[in-house]
C-alpha positions in Angstrom: 152.5 76.6 -139.2 151.2 78.4 -142.0 154.0 78.6 -145.2 153.4 80.3 -148.2 156.1 80.1 -150.6 156.9 80.9 -154.7 156.1 77.9 -155.9 158.9 75.6 -157.0 159.1 72.6 -159.9 158.7 70.0 -156.7 155.1 71.5 -156.5 153.8 70.7 -159.3 151.9 67.3 -158.6 150.6 69.3 -155.7 149.1 71.6 -158.0 148.0 69.4 -160.6 146.0 67.3 -158.2 144.1 70.6 -156.4 143.4 71.7 -160.1 142.1 67.8 -161.1 139.6 68.0 -157.6 136.2 68.9 -158.8 135.3 70.5 -155.4 137.9 72.9 -155.7 137.6 73.8 -159.6 133.4 73.8 -159.8 133.2 77.7 -159.2 135.8 78.0 -162.3 133.9 75.9 -164.4 135.2 72.5 -164.1 133.0 70.6 -161.8 135.1 67.3 -162.5 138.1 69.1 -162.1 140.8 70.1 -164.5 143.2 67.2 -165.9 146.6 68.6 -167.2 149.4 66.6 -168.2 152.7 66.6 -166.7 154.2 68.2 -169.9 151.5 71.4 -169.6 152.4 71.6 -166.0 156.0 72.3 -166.8 155.1 74.5 -169.4 152.7 76.3 -167.0 155.8 76.5 -164.7 158.2 78.0 -167.0 155.8 80.6 -167.8 155.3 81.8 -164.2 158.9 81.5 -163.2 159.7 83.9 -166.6 156.7 86.1 -165.5 157.9 87.1 -161.9 157.6 89.6 -160.5 154.7 91.1 -162.6 153.0 87.7 -161.9 153.6 85.1 -159.4 152.2 82.0 -158.1 152.4 80.6 -154.1 151.8 77.2 -153.0 150.3 77.2 -149.6 150.8 74.8 -146.8 150.1 74.0 -143.2 152.1 72.1 -141.0 153.7 70.6 -144.2 150.4 69.7 -145.7 149.5 71.1 -149.4 146.9 73.3 -148.9 146.2 75.1 -152.1 147.5 77.9 -154.1 147.2 81.6 -154.8 148.5 83.6 -157.5 148.3 87.7 -158.9 148.9 88.8 -162.2 149.7 92.5 -162.6 148.3 94.5 -165.4 151.2 97.1 -166.3 148.5 99.4 -168.2 146.4 100.0 -165.1 148.4 98.7 -162.5 145.8 96.2 -161.4 146.3 92.8 -160.3 144.3 90.0 -160.8 144.2 87.6 -157.9 143.1 84.2 -157.1 142.7 81.5 -154.5 142.2 77.8 -154.1 142.2 75.7 -151.3 141.5 72.0 -151.1 138.5 71.3 -148.7 140.6 70.1 -145.7 142.2 73.7 -145.5 138.7 75.7 -145.6 137.4 77.4 -142.7 140.7 77.7 -141.0 141.9 81.2 -141.8 144.1 79.9 -144.1 142.6 81.5 -147.6 142.7 85.1 -145.5 145.9 84.8 -144.8 147.3 83.2 -147.9 145.3 85.7 -150.2 146.4 88.8 -148.2 150.0 87.6 -148.5 149.4 87.7 -152.3 148.0 91.0 -152.5 151.0 92.2 -150.2 153.3 90.8 -153.0 151.3 92.2 -155.5 151.5 95.5 -154.2 155.1 95.5 -153.7 155.6 94.5 -156.9 153.7 97.5 -158.8 149.9 97.2 -158.0 148.0 99.9 -157.1 144.8 97.6 -156.6 143.9 94.4 -156.8 140.9 92.7 -157.9 138.8 89.5 -158.1 135.8 88.4 -160.1 134.3 85.6 -158.2 131.5 83.1 -159.4 128.3 85.0 -158.0 127.3 81.6 -156.5 130.6 80.9 -154.5 129.1 82.7 -151.6 132.2 81.6 -149.3 134.6 83.2 -151.8 132.5 86.5 -151.7 132.4 86.4 -148.0 136.4 85.8 -147.9 137.0 89.0 -150.3 134.6 91.2 -148.1 136.2 89.7 -144.8 140.1 91.1 -145.8 138.3 94.7 -146.9 137.8 94.2 -150.6 134.6 96.2 -151.8 132.1 95.2 -154.4 132.1 97.6 -157.2 130.6 97.6 -160.9 132.8 95.4 -163.5 135.4 98.0 -165.2 134.4 98.2 -169.0 138.2 96.4 -169.8 137.0 93.6 -168.0 133.4 93.2 -169.4 133.0 90.2 -170.9 129.6 89.5 -173.1 129.6 85.7 -171.7 129.7 86.1 -168.3 127.2 88.9 -167.8 126.2 88.1 -164.0 130.0 88.8 -163.2 130.9 90.4 -159.7 133.9 92.4 -158.8 135.6 93.2 -155.9 138.7 95.2 -155.5 141.0 96.6 -152.7 143.3 99.7 -153.5 147.1 99.6 -152.0 147.2 101.7 -148.4 
């Protein structure tokens, strides 16, 4: 049974392992994984807790096995929520990402977002297919998000119903 819960302190080791996995992190620029110290993780967690509900992080479990994370952060100026999801390879292709991302988008909308967006790596075909599958629409990158460093960035969004 799929369980998506607000991340707790006890989830930090799982998240640390997720980020350290190069397969998980390759499309976000860390093909060897991202290694973070326990101290960094604790400080990151404190920041997440203090940001709730304008930002929140969720841990995803399937039948008690840690699968990954999903996250949102709402920009209060434009009421747009940046979204993220990462799953271990064992959790992919089972509908977990779709359910978890829909959940996180719903939470973002419940906490003031009017739209939710992602900017996947243009080579991450599975992520792009996921975003399309859940109803996100590819649009031009908004000027406030434009980054000269990444001119090939693509952008998807979904509006609050």
